N, C-alpha and C positions, 0 to 999 in steps of 0.2 A: 345475623343479629336478631334477637327477639325484641320486637318493638310493639308493645301494647298501644292501642289507639291513643290513650291519653298521654303517652310519652313520645308520640311521633313528632319529629322536628319539621317545622315548615321551612320553606325555602330561605326566608330571612335568617332564621337561626343557623341554617347550614352555611349560608354565605358568610355570616359573621364568624363562625368557627373557622372556616377555611382562611379567612383573612386575618384572624387574630389569635390563632393557636400558638402554643409554645412549640418546643421540639416535638417531633412525632416519630413513631416507630415505622420504619420501612421494612416490610417482610416479603421475602420472595421464596418461592419453591425452586430449588435447583436440583440437578441430578445427584447432588450430595445430600439432599434434604433441605429443611427450612433454614434460612439465614435471615437475621434481623440486625438492623442498625438504627440507632436513634439519630435523627437529623433535623435541623431546622429547614423549613420550606417557605418559599414565598409563593402565593397563589396569584396566577395570572388569569383573571376572570375572563378577559376577552378571548383567550385561547383555550380556556378550561383545562389548564395544566398546573401542576405543582413543579417548582424548580428548586433544586438544592445542589449540594456537592458532598462527595465522599473525600476522606483522606486517601491519597493515592496508595498508601501502604495498606489500606483496608481492602482485602481481596474480594469483598462482596461485589464490587462493581465489575469484576472480571468473570464472575460466575454466570453462566447462561440461565436465563429465567424460563421456567416452565409455566406457561399460562400468565395470568395477570399478576402484577405486583399489588400488594395491599399496604396502604398507609393508614395507621391507626392514630387519629388525632383526638386530643382531649381538651375539654374546656375545664371550668371549675368543677371540683368534686370534694365531697366531705362525708364523714360519718354523721348519721342522724340518730341522736339518742331518743328513745321513747319517753324519757323524762320531760322532753320539750313539748309533748303533745297534751293538749287539753283533754283529749280522749282518755289518757292514762288516769286522770283524776275522776273521770266519769264512770269508766267500766273496767279499765286495766287491760283490755284486750289489744295490746300494742306490742310491737317488737322493733328492734333496731333495724336500720336499713342504711343504704348508701345513696346519696344524691350525686348525679354526675351528668356531664354533657360529653358526648363522644360521637365521632363519625368514622366509619370504615370506608375508605376511599380506594376504589379499585381502578386499575388502568394499566396501560402498556408502558413499560419502563424503557427509556432510551438513555444510553450513556453518551456524554459529550466530552471527549478528550481534546478540547479546543480552548486555548488560553483566552481568546476574545469572548467566547460564549461564557466561560466560567467567570471572567472578570465582570461581565454584565450582571450575572446572578449575585456575585459577591456584593456589588454596589447596591443592587436592589434589596438584598437581605439587610445590609448595614443601614441603608436609608430607612427601611421599614421599621427596624427596631430602635433606631436613634431619633426618629422624627419627633417624639414627644419630649425629648430631653432639652433642658435649658441651653446646653452647650453641646449639640450633637457632633459626634465624631464622623468623619468622612474618610473614605479610602484615600482621598487626596492629602490627608493629614500625614500619611506615612510616606517615607522616601520611595520613589518610583522603583528603584532597584530592589528594595526590600519587598515591595508588593509583587514584583515580577517573580521573585523567588518563592514567595508564598503561593502564588497561583500555580507554579509548576508542581507544588506538593498536593494539589487537589484535582479532582475529576468531577465534572458536572453530571447531574442526573435530572431527567425530566419524566414526569408521570402524566401521560395523556389520559385524563379521567374518563372512564366509561360508565361507572355507576357509583352511587353513594348510598350507604345505609347509615342513617343517623338517629340518635336517640337523645332526648332531653328529659331526664328523669329528675324532677325537681319538686317532688311532693304534690304534683297536680292532682293526685288521686286522694288527697287527704281533705278533711273538712277545713273550712276557713280558719277556725280557731287553732287547729293543729299547724297550719301553714304559718300563722302568726308566731306560734311558739318556735317553729323551726328557724324562722328568720331571726328572732330574738336570741335563740340559742347559738346560732352560728356567729352572730355579731358578738355575743359574750365570749365566744372562743377566739375572737379576733379574725374570723374568716369573713370579712366584708364582701369579698368577691363572690363567694358562693351564696351568701345572703342576698346580694343584689340580684343574682341570677334567679333565685327562687322567687323573689318579689316580682321580677320582670315577667316570669312565665306562669304566674298564678292565673287560673282561669276565672 
Protein backbone atom coordinates (compact mmCIF):
# COMPACT_ATOMS: atom_id res chain seq x y z
CA UNK A 1 0.00 0.00 0.00
CA UNK A 2 1.28 3.47 -0.87
CA UNK A 3 1.27 5.55 2.34
CA UNK A 4 2.63 9.13 2.18
CA UNK A 5 3.96 10.30 5.54
CA UNK A 6 1.05 12.67 6.21
CA UNK A 7 -1.43 9.79 5.78
CA UNK A 8 0.44 7.25 7.93
CA UNK A 9 -1.74 5.69 10.64
CA UNK A 10 -0.43 5.68 14.20
CA UNK A 11 -0.93 2.67 16.46
CA UNK A 12 -4.01 4.17 18.10
CA UNK A 13 -5.75 4.60 14.73
CA UNK A 14 -4.82 1.06 13.69
CA UNK A 15 -6.06 -0.46 16.94
CA UNK A 16 -9.31 1.52 16.67
CA UNK A 17 -9.95 0.27 13.13
CA UNK A 18 -9.19 -3.35 14.08
CA UNK A 19 -11.60 -3.13 16.99
CA UNK A 20 -14.40 -1.21 15.26
CA UNK A 21 -14.38 -2.11 11.56
CA UNK A 22 -17.41 -3.39 9.69
CA UNK A 23 -17.21 -6.53 7.58
CA UNK A 24 -13.84 -7.01 5.88
CA UNK A 25 -12.58 -8.74 2.74
CA UNK A 26 -10.57 -11.90 3.35
CA UNK A 27 -8.37 -12.58 0.31
CA UNK A 28 -6.18 -15.65 -0.17
CA UNK A 29 -4.03 -16.97 -2.97
CA UNK A 30 -4.79 -20.60 -3.75
CA UNK A 31 -3.58 -23.05 -6.38
CA UNK A 32 -6.71 -22.05 -8.33
CA UNK A 33 -5.96 -18.33 -8.07
CA UNK A 34 -7.22 -15.55 -5.81
CA UNK A 35 -10.32 -16.15 -3.68
CA UNK A 36 -12.14 -13.50 -1.62
CA UNK A 37 -14.95 -13.55 0.94
CA UNK A 38 -16.48 -10.69 2.91
CA UNK A 39 -16.62 -11.60 6.61
CA UNK A 40 -17.12 -9.89 9.95
CA UNK A 41 -14.18 -10.38 12.30
CA UNK A 42 -13.62 -9.80 15.99
CA UNK A 43 -10.13 -8.64 16.98
CA UNK A 44 -8.44 -10.38 19.90
CA UNK A 45 -5.75 -7.87 20.81
CA UNK A 46 -4.19 -10.04 23.53
CA UNK A 47 -3.39 -12.75 20.95
CA UNK A 48 -3.05 -10.40 17.95
CA UNK A 49 -5.52 -12.42 15.89
CA UNK A 50 -8.70 -11.86 13.89
CA UNK A 51 -11.50 -14.37 14.46
CA UNK A 52 -14.48 -15.07 12.22
CA UNK A 53 -16.40 -17.77 10.41
CA UNK A 54 -17.31 -18.99 6.93
CA UNK A 55 -20.56 -20.55 5.80
CA UNK A 56 -19.75 -24.26 5.55
CA UNK A 57 -21.03 -24.29 1.97
CA UNK A 58 -18.48 -21.63 0.99
CA UNK A 59 -15.54 -23.68 -0.33
CA UNK A 60 -13.08 -20.85 0.34
CA UNK A 61 -12.18 -22.43 3.68
CA UNK A 62 -11.36 -25.76 1.99
CA UNK A 63 -8.83 -24.28 -0.43
CA UNK A 64 -5.16 -24.46 0.55
CA UNK A 65 -3.66 -21.02 1.08
CA UNK A 66 -0.42 -20.09 -0.67
CA UNK A 67 1.48 -17.66 1.56
CA UNK A 68 -0.24 -15.17 3.84
CA UNK A 69 -3.91 -14.32 3.88
CA UNK A 70 -4.89 -10.68 3.43
CA UNK A 71 -7.76 -9.01 5.29
CA UNK A 72 -8.79 -5.62 3.89
CA UNK A 73 -10.51 -3.52 6.55
CA UNK A 74 -12.21 -0.20 5.96
CA UNK A 75 -13.22 2.65 8.20
CA UNK A 76 -15.20 5.70 7.09
CA UNK A 77 -14.78 6.83 3.47
CA UNK A 78 -16.33 9.49 1.26
CA UNK A 79 -16.01 11.48 -1.95
CA UNK A 80 -14.57 14.96 -1.41
CA UNK A 81 -15.83 17.68 -3.73
CA UNK A 82 -13.41 20.49 -4.65
CA UNK A 83 -16.31 22.90 -4.19
CA UNK A 84 -15.85 22.45 -0.45
CA UNK A 85 -12.34 23.91 -0.49
CA UNK A 86 -11.67 27.54 0.36
CA UNK A 87 -8.73 27.14 -2.07
CA UNK A 88 -11.18 26.79 -4.97
CA UNK A 89 -12.34 30.36 -4.40
CA UNK A 90 -8.77 31.59 -4.01
CA UNK A 91 -7.06 30.08 -7.06
CA UNK A 92 -9.16 27.22 -8.47
CA UNK A 93 -6.26 24.74 -8.57
CA UNK A 94 -8.15 21.91 -6.87
CA UNK A 95 -9.48 18.51 -7.91
CA UNK A 96 -11.83 15.90 -6.39
CA UNK A 97 -10.44 13.19 -4.14
CA UNK A 98 -11.54 10.40 -1.83
CA UNK A 99 -11.04 10.35 1.93
CA UNK A 100 -10.78 6.97 3.65
CA UNK A 101 -9.38 4.86 6.44
CA UNK A 102 -8.11 1.37 5.60
CA UNK A 103 -5.80 -1.35 6.83
CA UNK A 104 -4.31 -4.31 4.99
CA UNK A 105 -3.82 -7.02 7.58
CA UNK A 106 -1.56 -9.95 6.64
CA UNK A 107 -1.21 -13.22 8.47
CA UNK A 108 -1.46 -16.99 8.65
CA UNK A 109 -4.96 -18.39 8.17
CA UNK A 110 -6.12 -21.35 10.26
CA UNK A 111 -9.49 -23.06 9.84
CA UNK A 112 -11.30 -24.33 12.96
CA UNK A 113 -13.95 -26.97 12.25
CA UNK A 114 -14.79 -27.24 15.93
CA UNK A 115 -18.28 -26.39 17.26
CA UNK A 116 -17.01 -25.17 20.64
CA UNK A 117 -14.43 -22.86 19.03
CA UNK A 118 -16.98 -21.53 16.56
CA UNK A 119 -19.59 -21.03 19.30
CA UNK A 120 -17.15 -18.85 21.24
CA UNK A 121 -16.47 -16.69 18.16
CA UNK A 122 -20.18 -16.35 17.40
CA UNK A 123 -20.81 -15.16 20.96
CA UNK A 124 -17.92 -12.70 20.79
CA UNK A 125 -19.07 -11.30 17.45
CA UNK A 126 -22.66 -10.96 18.62
CA UNK A 127 -21.72 -9.41 21.95
CA UNK A 128 -19.39 -6.95 20.21
CA UNK A 129 -21.99 -5.70 17.75
CA UNK A 130 -24.93 -5.79 20.17
CA UNK A 131 -23.15 -4.07 23.08
CA UNK A 132 -24.29 -0.54 22.26
CA UNK A 133 -27.96 -1.44 21.73
CA UNK A 134 -30.61 -0.58 24.29
CA UNK A 135 -31.90 -4.17 24.23
CA UNK A 136 -28.94 -6.29 23.06
CA UNK A 137 -29.58 -9.71 21.54
CA UNK A 138 -27.67 -12.68 22.94
CA UNK A 139 -27.01 -16.13 21.54
CA UNK A 140 -28.83 -17.38 24.63
CA UNK A 141 -32.02 -15.70 23.37
CA UNK A 142 -32.33 -18.37 20.66
CA UNK A 143 -33.32 -22.00 21.36
CA UNK A 144 -30.31 -24.18 22.10
CA UNK A 145 -31.23 -26.76 19.46
CA UNK A 146 -31.58 -24.04 16.83
CA UNK A 147 -28.19 -22.56 17.75
CA UNK A 148 -26.55 -25.98 17.54
CA UNK A 149 -27.91 -26.42 14.04
CA UNK A 150 -26.67 -22.99 12.99
CA UNK A 151 -23.20 -23.74 14.37
CA UNK A 152 -23.00 -26.91 12.27
CA UNK A 153 -23.51 -24.73 9.18
CA UNK A 154 -20.40 -22.60 9.76
CA UNK A 155 -16.65 -23.09 10.07
CA UNK A 156 -14.27 -20.91 12.08
CA UNK A 157 -11.33 -18.95 10.71
CA UNK A 158 -8.41 -17.35 12.52
CA UNK A 159 -5.84 -14.94 11.10
CA UNK A 160 -2.62 -14.72 13.14
CA UNK A 161 -1.46 -11.21 12.27
CA UNK A 162 2.11 -10.87 11.02
CA UNK A 163 2.03 -7.29 9.66
CA UNK A 164 -0.32 -4.39 9.03
CA UNK A 165 -0.19 -1.63 6.44
CA UNK A 166 -2.62 1.14 7.31
CA UNK A 167 -3.59 4.51 5.85
CA UNK A 168 -5.66 7.37 7.20
CA UNK A 169 -6.30 9.74 4.27
CA UNK A 170 -8.54 12.43 5.71
CA UNK A 171 -7.47 15.73 4.14
CA UNK A 172 -4.46 16.15 6.45
CA UNK A 173 -2.50 17.56 3.48
CA UNK A 174 -4.97 20.42 2.94
CA UNK A 175 -4.89 23.94 4.45
CA UNK A 176 -6.97 24.46 7.59
CA UNK A 177 -9.70 26.36 5.74
CA UNK A 178 -10.04 23.51 3.23
CA UNK A 179 -10.35 20.98 6.05
CA UNK A 180 -13.11 23.11 7.60
CA UNK A 181 -14.87 23.05 4.23
CA UNK A 182 -14.54 19.26 3.94
CA UNK A 183 -16.04 18.75 7.40
CA UNK A 184 -18.91 21.10 6.61
CA UNK A 185 -19.48 19.49 3.21
CA UNK A 186 -19.54 15.97 4.61
CA UNK A 187 -21.98 17.00 7.34
CA UNK A 188 -24.21 18.66 4.75
CA UNK A 189 -24.18 15.36 2.83
CA UNK A 190 -25.26 13.56 6.01
CA UNK A 191 -21.94 11.76 6.44
CA UNK A 192 -21.28 12.63 10.07
CA UNK A 193 -19.03 9.58 10.55
CA UNK A 194 -16.47 10.63 7.95
CA UNK A 195 -16.76 14.28 9.03
CA UNK A 196 -15.92 13.26 12.60
CA UNK A 197 -12.94 11.23 11.38
CA UNK A 198 -11.60 14.21 9.40
CA UNK A 199 -11.98 16.44 12.45
CA UNK A 200 -10.29 13.88 14.69
CA UNK A 201 -7.25 13.47 12.44
CA UNK A 202 -6.57 17.05 11.42
CA UNK A 203 -3.02 18.02 12.26
